[in-house]
C-alpha positions in Angstrom: -179.3 -83.5 -44.0 -182.3 -85.3 -45.4 -182.7 -82.7 -48.1 -179.2 -83.2 -49.3 -179.7 -87.0 -49.5 -182.9 -86.5 -51.6 -181.4 -83.7 -53.7 -178.2 -85.7 -54.4 -179.3 -89.4 -54.2 -175.9 -90.8 -55.2 -172.5 -89.5 -56.0 -171.9 -89.7 -59.7 -175.6 -90.2 -60.4 -176.4 -88.2 -63.5 -180.1 -87.8 -62.9 -181.3 -84.8 -60.9 -184.1 -85.6 -58.5 -184.8 -82.1 -57.1 -184.1 -78.8 -58.8 -184.0 -75.5 -57.0 -185.8 -72.5 -58.5 -186.4 -69.0 -57.4 -189.5 -68.3 -55.4 -190.4 -65.5 -57.9 -191.2 -68.3 -60.4 -194.0 -69.6 -58.2 -197.5 -68.3 -58.9 -200.8 -69.2 -57.2 -203.9 -69.7 -59.2 -206.2 -67.0 -57.8 -209.2 -69.2 -58.1 -207.7 -72.1 -56.2 -208.1 -72.6 -52.5 -204.5 -71.5 -52.0 -205.1 -68.2 -53.9 -208.3 -67.6 -51.9 -206.4 -68.3 -48.6 -203.6 -65.9 -49.7 -206.2 -63.1 -50.4 -208.0 -63.8 -47.0 -204.7 -63.6 -45.1 -203.8 -60.3 -46.9 -207.1 -58.8 -46.2 -206.8 -59.7 -42.5 -203.2 -58.3 -42.3 -204.3 -55.1 -43.9 -207.0 -54.6 -41.1 -204.4 -54.8 -38.3 -202.9 -51.6 -36.9 -199.2 -51.6 -37.6 -198.2 -49.8 -34.4 -200.0 -52.5 -32.3 -198.6 -55.3 -34.5 -194.9 -54.2 -34.0 -195.3 -53.0 -30.4 -193.3 -55.9 -28.9 -190.5 -55.6 -31.4 -190.2 -51.9 -30.6 -190.1 -52.6 -26.9 -187.4 -55.3 -27.4 -185.3 -53.0 -29.5 -185.6 -50.0 -27.1 -187.6 -47.9 -29.6 -190.6 -45.7 -28.5 -193.9 -47.4 -28.6 -197.3 -46.2 -29.6 -200.6 -47.5 -28.4 -201.1 -51.0 -26.9 -199.8 -54.4 -28.0 -202.2 -57.0 -29.4 -202.8 -59.8 -26.9 -201.8 -63.4 -27.4 
């Protein structure tokens, strides 16, 4: 609701306050703290064992599971 009010501040108002754009147009500067955080997250996710990561999803969907689930 609030997004609509901000995006369209007034009926008949010719100015555009917010413009939507595709996420594919967004790029992170790799040297920024955000680019570094993205790399850190990716490196961490690549360390994880996929079977353990999706264990709970497989149990919930009735699929066979392999190994043990991660705790937490």
